[in-house]
MARTOR-227887 format. One record per residue (C-alpha): residue number from 0; chain; y, z, x. Coordinates in Angstrom, 2 decimals. Example, Ala and Ser with C-alpha at 12.3 -4.5 7.8 and 13.67 -1.06 7.14 Angstrom:
# residues 2
   num   cadena        py        pz        px
     0        A     -4.50      7.80     12.30
     1        A     -1.06      7.14     13.67
# end
This chain:
# residues 386
   num   cadena        py        pz        px
     0        A     45.03     -8.12     40.25
     1        A     45.71     -6.06     43.36
     2        A     49.30     -4.75     43.34
     3        A     49.37     -2.27     46.23
     4        A     47.18     -1.59     49.26
     5        A     47.39      1.46     51.52
     6        A     45.32      1.71     54.73
     7        A     45.09      4.51     57.30
     8        A     43.11      4.53     60.57
     9        A     40.87      1.58     59.76
    10        A     39.88     -0.44     62.83
    11        A     42.99     -1.75     64.60
    12        A     45.20     -0.67     61.69
    13        A     46.96      2.67     62.21
    14        A     48.86      2.66     58.92
    15        A     49.70     -0.09     56.47
    16        A     51.40     -0.18     53.08
    17        A     51.28     -3.56     51.40
    18        A     52.92     -4.43     48.06
    19        A     51.76     -7.73     46.58
    20        A     53.75     -9.83     44.12
    21        A     52.74    -12.50     41.68
    22        A     51.32    -15.82     42.84
    23        A     49.68    -16.69     46.14
    24        A     49.95    -14.36     49.13
    25        A     48.94    -15.72     52.54
    26        A     48.44    -13.38     55.50
    27        A     48.61    -15.03     58.92
    28        A     48.40    -13.75     62.46
    29        A     46.78    -14.14     65.84
    30        A     43.17    -13.24     66.53
    31        A     42.81     -9.46     66.59
    32        A     45.93     -8.82     64.54
    33        A     43.90     -7.18     61.78
    34        A     43.42     -9.89     59.15
    35        A     39.69     -9.22     58.95
    36        A     40.30     -5.49     58.54
    37        A     42.47     -6.22     55.50
    38        A     39.55     -8.04     53.90
    39        A     37.21     -5.18     54.94
    40        A     39.59     -2.69     53.32
    41        A     39.50     -4.56     50.01
    42        A     35.72     -4.84     50.29
    43        A     35.47     -1.06     50.71
    44        A     37.53     -0.56     47.55
    45        A     35.06     -2.61     45.51
    46        A     31.93     -0.83     46.75
    47        A     31.34     -2.51     50.12
    48        A     29.22     -0.82     52.78
    49        A     31.06      1.88     54.74
    50        A     30.41      2.51     58.43
    51        A     31.79      5.28     60.65
    52        A     32.45      2.68     63.37
    53        A     35.28      1.37     61.16
    54        A     37.32      4.52     61.84
    55        A     40.16      3.99     64.33
    56        A     39.42      5.64     67.71
    57        A     40.98      9.11     67.86
    58        A     41.12      9.53     64.07
    59        A     38.86     11.84     62.07
    60        A     38.64      9.56     59.04
    61        A     39.79      6.25     57.62
    62        A     41.36      5.96     54.16
    63        A     41.88      2.95     51.92
    64        A     43.63      3.01     48.54
    65        A     44.41      0.19     46.15
    66        A     46.23     -0.07     42.83
    67        A     44.75     -2.64     40.48
    68        A     46.33     -3.79     37.22
    69        A     44.62     -5.83     34.51
    70        A     46.56     -6.18     31.27
    71        A     47.35     -2.68     30.04
    72        A     44.78     -1.08     32.36
    73        A     45.69      0.39     35.74
    74        A     43.25      1.87     38.24
    75        A     43.74      3.46     41.64
    76        A     40.58      3.07     43.72
    77        A     40.15      4.92     47.01
    78        A     37.58      5.16     49.77
    79        A     37.45      7.72     52.58
    80        A     35.22      7.14     55.62
    81        A     34.85     10.20     57.91
    82        A     33.65      9.96     61.49
    83        A     30.85     12.37     60.58
    84        A     29.20     12.45     57.18
    85        A     29.02     10.15     54.20
    86        A     31.90      8.18     52.75
    87        A     33.61      9.31     49.54
    88        A     34.84      7.20     46.66
    89        A     37.52      7.98     44.08
    90        A     38.66      6.38     40.82
    91        A     42.08      7.55     39.63
    92        A     41.80     10.62     41.83
    93        A     38.36     11.67     40.59
    94        A     35.21     11.56     42.68
    95        A     33.04      8.53     41.99
    96        A     30.22      6.54     43.59
    97        A     30.28      3.27     45.48
    98        A     28.41      1.79     42.52
    99        A     31.30      2.82     40.24
   100        A     33.73      1.03     42.56
   101        A     31.51     -2.06     42.59
   102        A     31.39     -2.10     38.78
   103        A     35.18     -1.93     38.51
   104        A     35.64     -4.31     41.45
   105        A     33.82     -7.08     39.60
   106        A     36.66     -7.03     37.05
   107        A     39.49     -7.11     39.59
   108        A     38.39     -8.85     42.80
   109        A     36.45    -11.96     43.78
   110        A     35.85    -11.90     47.55
   111        A     34.94    -15.00     49.54
   112        A     34.21    -15.02     53.28
   113        A     35.22    -17.90     55.53
   114        A     31.67    -19.29     55.52
   115        A     30.82    -18.52     51.89
   116        A     31.36    -22.15     50.86
   117        A     28.44    -23.22     53.05
   118        A     26.05    -21.54     50.62
   119        A     26.85    -24.31     48.15
   120        A     24.90    -26.72     50.36
   121        A     21.59    -25.05     49.52
   122        A     19.49    -26.36     46.63
   123        A     18.96    -22.83     45.33
   124        A     22.71    -22.14     45.12
   125        A     23.36    -25.47     43.43
   126        A     20.56    -24.80     40.93
   127        A     21.96    -21.32     40.23
   128        A     25.45    -22.77     39.74
   129        A     24.12    -25.29     37.23
   130        A     22.14    -22.57     35.41
   131        A     25.23    -20.35     35.17
   132        A     27.22    -23.26     33.76
   133        A     24.48    -24.19     31.27
   134        A     23.60    -20.56     30.54
   135        A     19.98    -21.54     31.10
   136        A     17.52    -19.02     29.68
   137        A     14.93    -18.66     32.46
   138        A     13.25    -15.61     30.90
   139        A     10.42    -17.40     29.03
   140        A      9.58    -19.58     32.05
   141        A      9.49    -16.63     34.43
   142        A      7.37    -14.59     32.01
   143        A      4.87    -17.44     31.53
   144        A      4.58    -18.06     35.27
   145        A      4.12    -14.33     35.88
   146        A      1.33    -14.28     33.29
   147        A     -0.45    -17.18     35.03
   148        A     -0.19    -15.33     38.34
   149        A     -1.53    -12.15     36.71
   150        A     -4.53    -14.00     35.25
   151        A     -5.26    -15.70     38.58
   152        A     -5.28    -12.28     40.24
   153        A     -7.69    -10.99     37.57
   154        A    -10.02    -13.95     38.16
   155        A     -9.90    -13.37     41.91
   156        A    -10.67     -9.67     41.40
   157        A    -13.79    -10.58     39.42
   158        A    -15.10    -12.36     42.48
   159        A    -15.48    -16.09     42.71
   160        A    -18.28    -15.92     45.29
   161        A    -21.54    -15.59     43.33
   162        A    -23.44    -14.18     46.33
   163        A    -20.79    -11.57     47.04
   164        A    -20.72    -10.71     43.35
   165        A    -24.52    -10.31     43.27
   166        A    -24.39     -8.00     46.30
   167        A    -21.69     -5.89     44.69
   168        A    -23.67     -5.69     41.43
   169        A    -26.80     -4.52     43.31
   170        A    -24.86     -1.83     45.17
   171        A    -23.05     -0.63     42.05
   172        A    -26.26     -0.55     40.03
   173        A    -27.94      1.60     42.71
   174        A    -24.97      3.97     42.83
   175        A    -24.68      4.26     39.04
   176        A    -28.43      4.87     38.67
   177        A    -28.44      7.46     41.45
   178        A    -25.58      9.39     39.86
   179        A    -27.06      9.09     36.37
   180        A    -30.38     10.46     37.65
   181        A    -28.56     13.39     39.26
   182        A    -27.15     14.32     35.82
   183        A    -24.31     16.46     37.13
   184        A    -23.54     18.98     34.39
   185        A    -19.92     19.71     35.32
   186        A    -17.39     19.56     38.15
   187        A    -18.16     23.27     38.80
   188        A    -21.96     23.01     38.92
   189        A    -22.16     23.48     42.69
   190        A    -19.94     26.59     42.53
   191        A    -22.14     28.11     39.82
   192        A    -25.32     27.29     41.76
   193        A    -23.89     28.82     44.94
   194        A    -23.40     32.10     43.08
   195        A    -26.94     31.97     41.67
   196        A    -28.33     31.14     45.12
   197        A    -26.63     34.18     46.64
   198        A    -28.16     36.39     43.94
   199        A    -31.69     34.98     44.31
   200        A    -31.66     34.82     48.11
   201        A    -30.65     38.48     48.37
   202        A    -32.77     39.78     45.49
   203        A    -34.83     42.19     47.64
   204        A    -31.77     43.59     49.38
   205        A    -29.84     43.79     46.09
   206        A    -32.65     45.78     44.40
   207        A    -32.99     48.11     47.39
   208        A    -29.24     48.74     47.50
   209        A    -29.12     49.41     43.76
   210        A    -32.07     51.79     43.91
   211        A    -30.55     53.68     46.84
   212        A    -27.25     54.03     45.00
   213        A    -29.04     55.24     41.86
   214        A    -30.97     57.84     43.87
   215        A    -27.76     59.01     45.56
   216        A    -26.16     59.55     42.18
   217        A    -28.96     60.93     40.01
   218        A    -31.75     61.89     42.40
   219        A    -32.62     65.36     43.63
   220        A    -29.63     66.72     45.51
   221        A    -27.56     63.71     44.38
   222        A    -23.97     63.50     43.23
   223        A    -24.76     64.28     39.58
   224        A    -26.61     67.46     40.56
   225        A    -23.79     68.46     42.91
   226        A    -21.19     68.07     40.17
   227        A    -23.37     70.14     37.83
   228        A    -23.55     72.92     40.45
   229        A    -19.76     72.84     40.81
   230        A    -19.30     73.06     37.03
   231        A    -21.54     76.08     36.76
   232        A    -19.61     77.80     39.54
   233        A    -16.27     77.23     37.82
   234        A    -17.36     77.87     34.25
   235        A    -15.04     80.34     32.51
   236        A    -12.71     80.66     35.51
   237        A     -9.18     80.26     34.12
   238        A     -7.51     79.15     37.40
   239        A     -9.93     76.22     37.55
   240        A     -9.86     75.20     33.90
   241        A     -8.07     71.90     34.56
   242        A    -10.41     71.03     37.41
   243        A    -13.38     71.88     35.24
   244        A    -12.25     69.23     32.75
   245        A    -11.92     66.65     35.49
   246        A    -15.40     67.53     36.79
   247        A    -16.83     67.09     33.30
   248        A    -15.25     63.59     33.15
   249        A    -16.61     62.80     36.62
   250        A    -20.08     63.92     35.59
   251        A    -19.97     61.62     32.55
   252        A    -18.79     58.69     34.71
   253        A    -21.54     59.33     37.24
   254        A    -24.19     59.33     34.52
   255        A    -22.81     56.05     33.09
   256        A    -22.74     54.44     36.53
   257        A    -26.27     55.57     37.34
   258        A    -27.51     54.19     34.01
   259        A    -25.74     50.84     34.59
   260        A    -27.21     50.67     38.10
   261        A    -30.74     51.13     36.76
   262        A    -30.16     48.39     34.15
   263        A    -28.80     45.92     36.69
   264        A    -31.57     46.63     39.20
   265        A    -34.15     45.94     36.50
   266        A    -32.48     42.58     35.76
   267        A    -32.67     41.36     39.37
   268        A    -35.84     39.33     39.69
   269        A    -37.40     37.96     42.81
   270        A    -38.03     34.33     41.80
   271        A    -39.03     32.21     44.83
   272        A    -39.68     29.16     42.64
   273        A    -36.19     29.25     41.10
   274        A    -34.67     29.88     44.53
   275        A    -36.37     26.77     45.91
   276        A    -35.19     24.78     42.89
   277        A    -31.58     25.92     43.36
   278        A    -31.66     25.10     47.07
   279        A    -33.00     21.63     46.34
   280        A    -30.31     21.02     43.72
   281        A    -27.53     22.21     46.03
   282        A    -28.75     19.86     48.77
   283        A    -28.72     16.95     46.32
   284        A    -25.16     17.76     45.27
   285        A    -24.07     18.03     48.93
   286        A    -25.60     14.60     49.60
   287        A    -23.72     13.13     46.64
   288        A    -20.43     14.67     47.80
   289        A    -21.00     13.26     51.28
   290        A    -21.38      9.75     49.83
   291        A    -19.04      9.69     46.86
   292        A    -16.31     12.33     47.15
   293        A    -15.14     15.61     48.60
   294        A    -15.72     17.49     45.35
   295        A    -17.97     17.05     42.31
   296        A    -14.84     16.11     40.35
   297        A    -14.36     13.21     42.80
   298        A    -18.03     12.27     42.44
   299        A    -17.77     12.20     38.64
   300        A    -14.61     10.07     38.86
   301        A    -16.39      7.63     41.18
   302        A    -19.31      7.47     38.74
   303        A    -16.97      6.47     35.89
   304        A    -15.19      3.85     38.01
   305        A    -18.46      2.39     39.32
   306        A    -19.91      2.17     35.80
   307        A    -16.78      0.39     34.55
   308        A    -16.82     -2.07     37.45
   309        A    -20.54     -2.74     36.96
   310        A    -20.01     -3.45     33.27
   311        A    -17.17     -5.79     34.17
   312        A    -19.26     -7.73     36.69
   313        A    -22.32     -7.84     34.44
   314        A    -20.12     -9.38     31.76
   315        A    -18.66    -11.78     34.34
   316        A    -19.33    -15.05     32.52
   317        A    -17.85    -13.84     29.24
   318        A    -14.82    -12.33     30.98
   319        A    -14.23    -15.48     33.04
   320        A    -14.33    -17.62     29.90
   321        A    -11.88    -15.24     28.22
   322        A     -9.49    -15.33     31.18
   323        A     -9.73    -19.10     31.51
   324        A     -8.72    -19.44     27.85
   325        A     -5.82    -17.07     28.41
   326        A     -4.82    -19.03     31.51
   327        A     -4.83    -22.32     29.59
   328        A     -2.54    -20.78     26.98
   329        A     -0.25    -19.31     29.66
   330        A     -0.02    -22.63     31.53
   331        A      0.82    -24.40     28.27
   332        A      3.53    -21.81     27.57
   333        A      4.88    -22.29     31.09
   334        A      4.93    -26.08     30.61
   335        A      6.83    -25.75     27.33
   336        A      9.31    -23.33     28.88
   337        A      9.72    -25.62     31.91
   338        A     10.44    -28.60     29.65
   339        A     13.08    -26.58     27.78
   340        A     14.72    -25.48     31.04
   341        A     14.66    -29.04     32.37
   342        A     16.24    -30.40     29.19
   343        A     18.99    -27.77     29.35
   344        A     19.72    -28.58     32.99
   345        A     19.77    -32.35     32.47
   346        A     22.06    -32.02     29.48
   347        A     24.47    -29.77     31.35
   348        A     24.40    -31.70     34.64
   349        A     26.59    -34.55     33.39
   350        A     28.99    -32.17     31.67
   351        A     29.35    -30.08     34.83
   352        A     29.99    -33.18     36.95
   353        A     32.71    -34.35     34.56
   354        A     34.37    -30.94     34.53
   355        A     34.35    -30.67     38.33
   356        A     35.82    -34.19     38.62
   357        A     38.54    -33.21     36.16
   358        A     39.54    -30.26     38.35
   359        A     39.43    -32.40     41.49
   360        A     41.85    -34.89     39.93
   361        A     44.22    -32.02     39.18
   362        A     43.99    -31.18     42.90
   363        A     45.30    -34.66     43.78
   364        A     41.89    -36.19     44.49
   365        A     41.84    -38.95     41.85
   366        A     39.12    -41.00     43.54
   367        A     36.63    -38.17     44.08
   368        A     33.27    -38.75     42.42
   369        A     30.83    -35.94     41.67
   370        A     27.30    -36.23     40.35
   371        A     24.75    -33.51     39.63
   372        A     21.22    -34.79     40.06
   373        A     18.29    -32.96     38.44
   374        A     14.75    -33.60     39.74
   375        A     12.07    -35.34     37.70
   376        A      9.81    -32.27     37.53
   377        A      9.67    -30.55     34.14
   378        A     11.93    -27.58     34.95
   379        A     14.21    -29.74     37.10
   380        A     14.18    -27.25     39.98
   381        A     15.32    -29.86     42.52
   382        A     19.07    -29.82     41.82
   383        A     21.53    -31.63     44.09
   384        A     25.32    -31.92     43.92
   385        A     26.31    -35.39     45.14
# end
């Protein structure tokens, strides 16, 4: 129970220290005296929502602390709400979260607002109250109903309209056949073809550039000849011995480069037929990307999805029969679970009514009669307290 409550700068309350004794404590006062803020303070201690507007005008923060005792356990819960920034929570002086306060609060405090009792008038609240009393296991019923809903969604996704399904099959078949005929080799095929296209399209220029470079290196008056002339001039000259070695290395490099240039130039072929073939293939791949995805990877993913959907629709009758069988089983499971829930509720309804009447008699209402009515449907969802 709550033993002590300390409040600073919360709403109309400047400062309050309240020590509570055993038994019932009633707080009275005129409208605006701060009764509601006391309830708000306790709510904050058990994880309630904090709002900067709760801070007393002129103060920088509001603070609420409470000492709770349950058996041998004692906890001091605190909440600080600054004007700016997020609220802070503490348990026994250590930082905590609002969720931690809420978890502890469930053990110490049961808050009821002045209109909370009106919720008992709703069928849903009355049904929940009966289920809590009976400890009704709703898990199997909820799972079975969820399975029926899942199967219904799967049937709807298959397409119940035969004409719409036929149109989708025709479109998918065209798309799958078009992509199969294209026979995309990999997600990088267009990149590889672009490189080949650049080589073929510039074959003449590439050969001319390679030949010119080869001539500049090894032709008459070229770089190789110039390095040879320099070597002969420096041969045996001690001051230039180091440079002579570097020139020898340069001459070897130039010869290697010139040889590699000649080899590469010889490998560059002018192939108009292959160039036309590559251009045609690139255009096809661009058309496919325009229709099915930004990249060839996207196109390949679409191809797989379309093929799977086509197979699903082409096997429509078999799949529908399979789903209908599964639905029948799921509905039967839901019916069995509903019957079990209904039986539990009907058995507990009379016991709950008797127990409530017993408590009412102890409250000096000997003639009060209470009945808990459970609807005739299998799960007995229509519960009414009379």
